[in-house]
N, C-alpha and C positions, 0 to 999 in steps of 0.2 A: 352643637349636637355632639354627644359623646361617641366614641368608637363603638361601644356596645350597642348603642341605639342604631347606628348606621348599619352594623352587621345584622341585627335582628330585623331591621326594616328591609334590608336587601333580601334576607332569607324569606321574609313574609311575602314580598313582591314576587320572588321566584316561584314560591309554592302556589301562589294564587293566580299567577299568570296562566292563561289558557292559550295554548298554541294550537292552531287549526291544522298544522302540518303533521305528517307522519314523522316519527323519530328517525327512521332510516328509510331511504329509498331502495327500490329493488336493485338499482345499479350498485349502491354501496354494499348491500348484502352480497351481491354476486362477486364483487371485488374481494370482500373479506373471505368468502368461502373459497375463492380461487387461490388466495394466499394460504389458507389453512389446508388445502388438499394435500400438499406434499408432507404435511405434518400430521396427517390423519391418525396414524398409529400412536404417536405420542399423545395426541389429544384424547383418544379413546382410553389409553392407559391412565392419563391424568384424571379423567372423569371416573373411571372405575376405582382408582385408588382413593379418590375423594369420597366416593360412596362407602368404601370399606372403612376409611378413617371415621366417617360420620357414624357408621354402625358401631364401631369400636368405642367411640366417644360416648355413645348412649349405653352400650353394654357394660362398660367398666363400672359405673356407679350401681347399676342393677345387680351385677355379680357381687360387688362389695357389700351391698345391702343383704344379699342372701347369705353371705359368709357371716356377717354380724348377727343376723337372725338365727343362724345355726349355732353360733357360739352362745348366744343368750338362751336358746332353748335347751342346750346341754349344760348350762352353768350349774344347775342344781344337782346334777348327777355326779357320782364319784367314779373314778376310773379304776 
């Protein structure tokens, strides 16, 4: 059996396997949140900056498109 076939077979088995258990227990989540508590400010800043960066990533092509549209609209005019 080739390496590719083994990899695809493993991937197929993982995606098709149904686990009856929860991905995280309450105890695990409690431990994670207790670890994150001292870093709350940094985590909030990270989430907010991630949102701002996502908005800017979407806004940049939109604004560039508006600039191109404005240039094309004024192309026939003489200054």
